One Martini backbone bead per residue (centre of mass of N, CA, C, O) as a GRO file, in nm:
protein
  266
    1MET     BB    1  -2.501   0.652   0.599
    2THR     BB    2  -2.429   0.629   0.908
    3THR     BB    3  -2.366   0.777   1.260
    4ALA     BB    4  -2.234   0.574   1.414
    5PRO     BB    5  -2.025   0.469   1.622
    6HIS     BB    6  -1.652   0.394   1.555
    7GLY     BB    7  -1.441   0.464   1.748
    8ASP     BB    8  -1.110   0.448   1.740
    9THR     BB    9  -0.883   0.585   1.523
   10ALA     BB   10  -0.643   0.404   1.595
   11ASP     BB   11  -0.774   0.144   1.488
   12LEU     BB   12  -0.809   0.233   1.196
   13LEU     BB   13  -0.512   0.286   1.140
   14GLU     BB   14  -0.404   0.004   1.200
   15LEU     BB   15  -0.569  -0.134   0.977
   16ALA     BB   16  -0.471   0.029   0.734
   17LEU     BB   17  -0.174  -0.038   0.764
   18GLY     BB   18  -0.198  -0.346   0.753
   19ALA     BB   19  -0.337  -0.369   0.474
   20ALA     BB   20  -0.130  -0.210   0.303
   21ARG     BB   21   0.120  -0.387   0.369
   22LEU     BB   22   0.009  -0.653   0.276
   23ALA     BB   23  -0.049  -0.572  -0.019
   24GLY     BB   24   0.230  -0.458  -0.093
   25GLY     BB   25   0.386  -0.721  -0.047
   26MET     BB   26   0.230  -0.890  -0.254
   27LEU     BB   27   0.285  -0.711  -0.506
   28LEU     BB   28   0.590  -0.760  -0.498
   29ALA     BB   29   0.618  -1.080  -0.464
   30ASP     BB   30   0.368  -1.173  -0.689
   31ARG     BB   31   0.466  -1.060  -0.942
   32PRO     BB   32   0.446  -1.141  -1.254
   33ALA     BB   33   0.642  -1.156  -1.534
   34ASP     BB   34   0.356  -1.188  -1.722
   35LEU     BB   35   0.203  -0.941  -1.685
   36GLY     BB   36  -0.133  -0.848  -1.760
   37VAL     BB   37  -0.429  -0.769  -1.904
   38ALA     BB   38  -0.763  -0.821  -1.782
   39ALA     BB   39  -0.875  -0.520  -1.825
   40THR     BB   40  -1.097  -0.249  -1.903
   41LYS     BB   41  -1.236   0.074  -1.892
   42SER     BB   42  -1.256   0.379  -2.034
   43SER     BB   43  -1.014   0.245  -2.199
   44PRO     BB   44  -0.760   0.064  -2.350
   45THR     BB   45  -0.549   0.228  -2.135
   46ASP     BB   46  -0.748   0.144  -1.895
   47VAL     BB   47  -0.633  -0.073  -1.655
   48VAL     BB   48  -0.644  -0.422  -1.546
   49THR     BB   49  -0.518  -0.645  -1.316
   50GLU     BB   50  -0.494  -0.928  -1.132
   51MET     BB   51  -0.365  -0.768  -0.888
   52ASP     BB   52  -0.589  -0.574  -0.824
   53THR     BB   53  -0.799  -0.787  -0.743
   54ALA     BB   54  -0.629  -0.933  -0.526
   55ALA     BB   55  -0.575  -0.687  -0.342
   56GLU     BB   56  -0.866  -0.610  -0.278
   57LYS     BB   57  -0.948  -0.879  -0.153
   58LEU     BB   58  -0.741  -0.873   0.075
   59ILE     BB   59  -0.834  -0.610   0.211
   60VAL     BB   60  -1.131  -0.678   0.262
   61GLU     BB   61  -1.084  -0.932   0.430
   62TYR     BB   62  -0.919  -0.801   0.653
   63LEU     BB   63  -1.134  -0.591   0.744
   64ARG     BB   64  -1.391  -0.772   0.775
   65ALA     BB   65  -1.276  -0.958   1.001
   66ARG     BB   66  -1.263  -0.690   1.205
   67ARG     BB   67  -1.516  -0.519   1.038
   68PRO     BB   68  -1.824  -0.636   0.944
   69HIS     BB   69  -2.002  -0.340   0.948
   70ASP     BB   70  -1.865  -0.218   0.720
   71GLY     BB   71  -1.796  -0.036   0.447
   72PHE     BB   72  -1.739  -0.041   0.077
   73LEU     BB   73  -1.495   0.109  -0.166
   74GLY     BB   74  -1.385  -0.014  -0.481
   75GLU     BB   75  -1.238  -0.007  -0.783
   76GLU     BB   76  -1.293  -0.340  -0.844
   77GLY     BB   77  -1.607  -0.367  -0.706
   78GLY     BB   78  -1.582  -0.326  -0.387
   79GLY     BB   79  -1.913  -0.313  -0.271
   80ALA     BB   80  -2.060  -0.205   0.055
   81ARG     BB   81  -2.287  -0.181   0.290
   82GLY     BB   82  -2.313  -0.038   0.609
   83GLU     BB   83  -2.368   0.002   0.991
   84SER     BB   84  -2.128   0.187   1.145
   85GLY     BB   85  -2.024   0.464   0.974
   86ILE     BB   86  -1.810   0.308   0.801
   87ARG     BB   87  -1.591   0.363   0.511
   88TRP     BB   88  -1.400   0.196   0.276
   89VAL     BB   89  -1.141   0.332   0.060
   90ILE     BB   90  -1.012   0.157  -0.233
   91ASP     BB   91  -0.677   0.134  -0.380
   92PRO     BB   92  -0.479  -0.121  -0.469
   93ILE     BB   93  -0.373   0.037  -0.746
   94ASP     BB   94  -0.204   0.332  -0.781
   95GLY     BB   95  -0.068   0.291  -1.089
   96THR     BB   96  -0.107   0.047  -1.292
   97VAL     BB   97   0.076   0.112  -1.535
   98ASN     BB   98   0.333   0.117  -1.374
   99TYR     BB   99   0.311  -0.173  -1.272
  100LEU     BB  100   0.302  -0.310  -1.552
  101TYR     BB  101   0.598  -0.167  -1.637
  102GLY     BB  102   0.790  -0.137  -1.370
  103LEU     BB  103   0.723   0.114  -1.222
  104PRO     BB  104   0.746   0.282  -0.901
  105ALA     BB  105   0.466   0.465  -0.924
  106TRP     BB  106   0.303   0.300  -0.674
  107CYS     BB  107   0.001   0.217  -0.475
  108VAL     BB  108  -0.167   0.201  -0.161
  109SER     BB  109  -0.511   0.300  -0.093
  110ILE     BB  110  -0.652   0.398   0.235
  111ALA     BB  111  -0.979   0.480   0.364
  112ALA     BB  112  -1.166   0.625   0.635
  113GLU     BB  113  -1.517   0.695   0.658
  114ASP     BB  114  -1.747   0.929   0.751
  115ALA     BB  115  -1.992   1.168   0.748
  116ASP     BB  116  -1.729   1.389   0.721
  117GLY     BB  117  -1.523   1.189   0.603
  118ALA     BB  118  -1.205   1.155   0.629
  119VAL     BB  119  -1.019   1.003   0.912
  120VAL     BB  120  -0.835   0.801   0.743
  121GLY     BB  121  -0.498   0.773   0.587
  122VAL     BB  122  -0.329   0.549   0.346
  123VAL     BB  123   0.002   0.538   0.183
  124GLU     BB  124   0.159   0.280   0.004
  125VAL     BB  125   0.517   0.258  -0.107
  126PRO     BB  126   0.697  -0.011  -0.176
  127THR     BB  127   0.941   0.081  -0.363
  128GLN     BB  128   1.016   0.315  -0.128
  129ARG     BB  129   0.948   0.247   0.166
  130GLU     BB  130   0.662   0.403   0.212
  131THR     BB  131   0.453   0.574   0.469
  132PHE     BB  132   0.146   0.732   0.460
  133HIS     BB  133  -0.032   0.940   0.709
  134ALA     BB  134  -0.366   1.018   0.849
  135VAL     BB  135  -0.549   1.214   1.092
  136ARG     BB  136  -0.804   1.385   1.174
  137GLY     BB  137  -0.648   1.654   1.344
  138ALA     BB  138  -0.325   1.501   1.356
  139GLY     BB  139  -0.183   1.495   1.094
  140ALA     BB  140   0.114   1.420   0.900
  141PHE     BB  141   0.295   1.120   0.769
  142ARG     BB  142   0.634   0.975   0.730
  143ASP     BB  143   0.735   0.715   0.885
  144GLY     BB  144   0.634   0.885   1.161
  145THR     BB  145   0.695   1.166   1.033
  146ALA     BB  146   0.637   1.477   1.014
  147ILE     BB  147   0.460   1.676   0.769
  148ARG     BB  148   0.499   1.950   0.520
  149ALA     BB  149   0.408   2.173   0.326
  150ASN     BB  150   0.487   2.411   0.136
  151ASP     BB  151   0.535   2.711   0.102
  152ALA     BB  152   0.452   2.968  -0.065
  153VAL     BB  153   0.486   3.041  -0.407
  154PRO     BB  154   0.522   3.158  -0.686
  155MET     BB  155   0.408   3.030  -0.972
  156SER     BB  156   0.685   3.067  -1.128
  157SER     BB  157   0.820   2.864  -0.882
  158ALA     BB  158   0.641   2.616  -0.937
  159LEU     BB  159   0.603   2.275  -0.871
  160VAL     BB  160   0.390   2.081  -1.086
  161ALA     BB  161   0.146   1.845  -1.064
  162THR     BB  162   0.007   1.588  -1.285
  163GLY     BB  163  -0.260   1.448  -1.491
  164PHE     BB  164  -0.417   1.192  -1.705
  165GLY     BB  165  -0.640   1.072  -1.891
  166TYR     BB  166  -0.786   0.806  -2.117
  167THR     BB  167  -0.925   0.985  -2.301
  168VAL     BB  168  -0.889   1.164  -2.579
  169GLU     BB  169  -1.047   1.418  -2.502
  170ARG     BB  170  -0.915   1.474  -2.226
  171ARG     BB  171  -0.616   1.475  -2.313
  172THR     BB  172  -0.637   1.708  -2.509
  173ARG     BB  173  -0.725   1.919  -2.305
  174GLN     BB  174  -0.485   1.882  -2.104
  175ALA     BB  175  -0.262   1.957  -2.305
  176GLY     BB  176  -0.354   2.251  -2.341
  177VAL     BB  177  -0.308   2.339  -2.051
  178VAL     BB  178  -0.006   2.275  -2.033
  179HIS     BB  179   0.085   2.457  -2.265
  180GLU     BB  180  -0.002   2.720  -2.099
  181LEU     BB  181   0.129   2.664  -1.808
  182LEU     BB  182   0.437   2.599  -1.829
  183PRO     BB  183   0.549   2.906  -1.867
  184ARG     BB  184   0.420   2.978  -1.553
  185VAL     BB  185   0.625   2.766  -1.437
  186ARG     BB  186   0.882   2.583  -1.346
  187ASP     BB  187   0.727   2.290  -1.361
  188ILE     BB  188   0.645   1.955  -1.461
  189ARG     BB  189   0.483   1.667  -1.310
  190ARG     BB  190   0.456   1.290  -1.372
  191TYR     BB  191   0.376   1.001  -1.198
  192GLY     BB  192   0.080   0.823  -1.217
  193SER     BB  193  -0.033   0.909  -0.915
  194ALA     BB  194  -0.248   1.064  -0.716
  195ALA     BB  195  -0.155   0.980  -0.431
  196ILE     BB  196   0.143   1.062  -0.477
  197ASP     BB  197   0.092   1.355  -0.546
  198LEU     BB  198  -0.035   1.432  -0.272
  199CYS     BB  199   0.213   1.343  -0.102
  200ALA     BB  200   0.416   1.531  -0.241
  201THR     BB  201   0.279   1.784  -0.136
  202ALA     BB  202   0.287   1.717   0.171
  203CYS     BB  203   0.632   1.686   0.160
  204GLY     BB  204   0.760   1.892  -0.076
  205ARG     BB  205   0.819   1.777  -0.376
  206VAL     BB  206   0.584   1.967  -0.433
  207ASP     BB  207   0.369   2.254  -0.460
  208ALA     BB  208   0.159   2.110  -0.663
  209TYR     BB  209  -0.181   1.988  -0.764
  210TYR     BB  210  -0.354   1.866  -1.065
  211GLU     BB  211  -0.684   1.716  -1.161
  212ARG     BB  212  -0.902   1.554  -1.385
  213GLY     BB  213  -1.116   1.268  -1.322
  214LEU     BB  214  -1.141   1.155  -1.048
  215ASN     BB  215  -1.177   0.924  -0.792
  216PRO     BB  216  -1.237   0.850  -0.471
  217TRP     BB  217  -0.995   0.636  -0.449
  218ASP     BB  218  -0.765   0.835  -0.543
  219VAL     BB  219  -0.816   1.071  -0.287
  220ALA     BB  220  -0.900   1.002   0.005
  221ALA     BB  221  -0.617   0.976   0.141
  222GLY     BB  222  -0.437   1.204   0.008
  223ALA     BB  223  -0.612   1.449   0.087
  224LEU     BB  224  -0.577   1.422   0.391
  225ILE     BB  225  -0.270   1.440   0.397
  226ALA     BB  226  -0.247   1.721   0.268
  227ALA     BB  227  -0.425   1.875   0.470
  228GLU     BB  228  -0.259   1.788   0.731
  229ALA     BB  229   0.006   1.938   0.593
  230GLY     BB  230  -0.134   2.238   0.497
  231ALA     BB  231  -0.298   2.203   0.258
  232ARG     BB  232  -0.504   2.286   0.002
  233VAL     BB  233  -0.823   2.132  -0.082
  234GLY     BB  234  -0.999   2.091  -0.402
  235LEU     BB  235  -1.329   2.068  -0.556
  236LEU     BB  236  -1.379   2.165  -0.894
  237ARG     BB  237  -1.567   2.215  -1.158
  238HIS     BB  238  -1.830   2.083  -1.218
  239GLU     BB  239  -1.943   1.854  -1.463
  240ASP     BB  240  -2.151   1.678  -1.674
  241ASP     BB  241  -1.955   1.414  -1.645
  242GLY     BB  242  -1.878   1.432  -1.314
  243SER     BB  243  -1.632   1.605  -1.296
  244ASN     BB  244  -1.337   1.710  -1.125
  245LEU     BB  245  -1.114   1.948  -0.983
  246VAL     BB  246  -0.806   1.887  -0.846
  247VAL     BB  247  -0.656   2.088  -0.579
  248THR     BB  248  -0.315   2.143  -0.444
  249ALA     BB  249  -0.187   2.378  -0.192
  250ALA     BB  250  -0.085   2.638  -0.078
  251PRO     BB  251  -0.304   2.881  -0.023
  252ALA     BB  252  -0.182   3.108  -0.207
  253LEU     BB  253  -0.121   2.926  -0.452
  254TYR     BB  254  -0.398   2.811  -0.493
  255ALA     BB  255  -0.538   3.070  -0.586
  256GLU     BB  256  -0.356   3.119  -0.836
  257LEU     BB  257  -0.400   2.844  -0.976
  258VAL     BB  258  -0.705   2.846  -1.001
  259GLU     BB  259  -0.723   3.096  -1.177
  260ALA     BB  260  -0.562   2.979  -1.412
  261LEU     BB  261  -0.731   2.719  -1.464
  262ASP     BB  262  -0.996   2.860  -1.516
  263ALA     BB  263  -0.897   3.024  -1.767
  264LEU     BB  264  -0.817   2.734  -1.917
  265GLY     BB  265  -1.039   2.505  -1.862
  266ALA     BB  266  -0.961   2.253  -1.657
   0.00000   0.00000   0.00000
């Protein structure tokens, strides 16, 4: 990826907001009553629906029409190298299983990255009529109002979000970590969308979030939003299978939680 000038971040934010709202509206309005699984990914329970593919196509076409020289990385195969120094990282439906079952915790996640990482992030949650966004160095917002992560609390008082992978081996290991961690925190929450978990940390709905095995499109926008809201965000413990452990929390709680997760082999 080049480091050519990419223009005003306000323009990137406007485009990300427009694309996310367009896709979110389509996903709400056009969801078929008989929606089914179109394909699977890492396991039979890791699914893709026809709406994932349609939403990603809609987002890419919207952005490419306005910025034809940008690159793209999409969950459903929408990848292209660009020449502008900007790459769009797109998760058309983060929380596909929730969307498939008619549960509300799903979202559209779009980030614009330059050579230094995410510069703009948008997470659109259509069922909640909420839009989270951040611009690097300019704070994080929900529906235009600034948000901040919670101040650190002792881990014993922390409400912690997490998620689980789709392979039997990873889920078994993650269940063991939760078994050991649960008595040491206030409680555990499981939304089913990494981007929503990150935004929940950003706006104080939970105190912390951790999960292993996420992909770039799962976290690109949400991690920027959490960081700009004052949380510390880290990618830790890279393993041979290529996975990282994502952790985010207020800085003091982050350190305590990381220590505990490391001891548990998360």
